[in-house]
C-alpha positions, 0 to 999 in steps of 0.5 A: 279669852280674858286676861287683864293687865299682864301684857302692857307694862312696856306700852305704858312707858314707851311709845311703840306705834304700829307703822303702816305696812311695818311691824307691830309691837307685841305684848305677851303673857306666859300663862301656865297653859295658854300664851296670850298676846296683844298689840293694843296700848289702850284697854277700857274694860267698863267693868267687863273683862278684856278679850285677848288672842292666845295659843295653847302652850305645848305639853312640855311648856305646860309641864314646865309651868306645872313643875315650877308651880308645884316646887314654888318655895320648895326648890331653891338656889343658894350660892349657884347650887340647887336644893330641895327644901325639906323642913329646915333642911336643904337637900341637893337637887338632881341636875335634871330638875334645873336644866336651864338649857331645856327651860330656855329651849321650851321658851324659845319654842313658845315665843316663836309659835306666838310670834308666828300666830300673831304675824299670821293673824295680823298679816304683818311682821311682829316684834316682841316688846314685852313679856310678862311671866308668873310671879312665882317664877324664880330667877332661873326661870325668868333668866331662861325667858330673857335668854329665849327672848334674846334668841327670838327677838333681835330688837330685844334691848332691856332686861325689863322687857321681861317682867313679873306679873305684879310689876306688870300690873303696877305699870299697866294701870299706872299705879305709881302716881297720886293721881292714879289713886284719886289723891290730891297731889298737893297733900300726897307724897307717892314715895314717902307715904305707903300705898297698898294694892290688892291683886286677885288672880283667877286662873283655871287651876288656882286663885292667887291673892297679892298685896303689893306695896307701891311707889313711884319707882318701886313695887314689892310684894307685902303678902301672897297666898295661892289657893289651889282648890279655888281655880275655875276647874273646881266647877269645870274640871279639865275643860277644853278651853276652846269650848270653855266659855260656852260650857261655863255659861251653860253650867252657870245658867243650869237649872240642875239644883245640884250643879247650881249648889256646887257653883254657889258653894264655890263662889261663896268659898272664894268670897269668904276666903277673900274676906278672911284674907283681908281681915287677917291682913288688917288684924296683923298690920302695924303702923297706919290703919290698914284701910287708910293706905288701901288704894286700888284693886285689880282683877286678872287671870285666864279664867272664863269671862263668865268666871271673872264676872262672878269673881268680880262680884265676890271681890266687891262683896268681900271689900264692902265699902271699899269696892270703889277702889276697883280699877277697871280700865287700862288707859296709858294714853 
C-alpha cells in the first residue's frame, strides 16, 4: 500500500542502523484506517509511489479517527476545558467526547499491534523510533499518542519522535536547505527568504491540500483545505483494502463507458480543484510574487498506487510550467 514521506523524519536526522541480530528501528504513520510501518531510511520513488507494510486499525481506532476528523475546528479546548463551536459561541462539550484515557488506550493497542506485526514480519525485535500523526490532530490527540508511545516503547526519549504529517514531510524530504530547492547557496538565505511547499494528500475518504512555509528550523501551515468529496472512495466506495489495488486497476481499465465517465469526471474535478486552489492562493498573496517563492511539491496518502499515479497527473496539469518542482525521492543519506 503506497504512502509517501510520512514515516521517516527521525531517520533523516538521526542515524539508526539496524544491528545484525538486534532490533530494527520502526517508523509508523497513523492513518485514519490503516497503520503503516517501515524500517527503511532510503526511498527512491522514480515517479512511482513507494509501497510500505501496514495493518488495518481496529474499529475503535477507526471510529476515533473519524470523530477527530469530523470535529476538526468544531471541538476545541480553552483554558483546560473542552467546548463545541457553534457559530461564534462555544458550548461546553460532554466529558465522554474528550476522554484522554480512552484515546491513550486506543493508541497503546494500535502501537502494540503494529510493533508485533513488524517484529513477526522481520523475524526480530523492533523499536519504534518515530510516529507520524494526521495534521488535524489537536494537542489532546497528539498528547494521547505521546503517552501511548511512552507506555509501549521504553526507548522513547524525545517529544519530537511524535510529529505531525506536514512537519514529517518537511524533514523527510530535507526541505530545510537551499540545496534541496535547487537554489544557489551563495545567493539563497533559507531563513531570511520565504519558501512555499505544496503538499497534496490523497486518501480513501478525502483529498487534502496544504501550503507549508518552511525554513531551516521552522515549518508552518500557510493554508489548508480538505475536500471530503474527492477521496478515492468516490470511485470505489467502502472497498476492502486487501483487494483494493486490483479492483481500482480493473475499474480504471474498464471498457464500461459509464464507469469510465465517472472516473474521468472524478480526476477532472481533482485537477480543477487544485488549479482553483493555486489560483486563489496566487490572487490573495501579498508580498513577493507567489510563484517566485514556490519551491517544491510533495504527494502523499494511502490511496491505491493506481490512484496516486492518476493524482500525480492531475497535479502536473494543475501546476503547468511549475511541475518541475515535484519531489519524487526521499534520500536522506
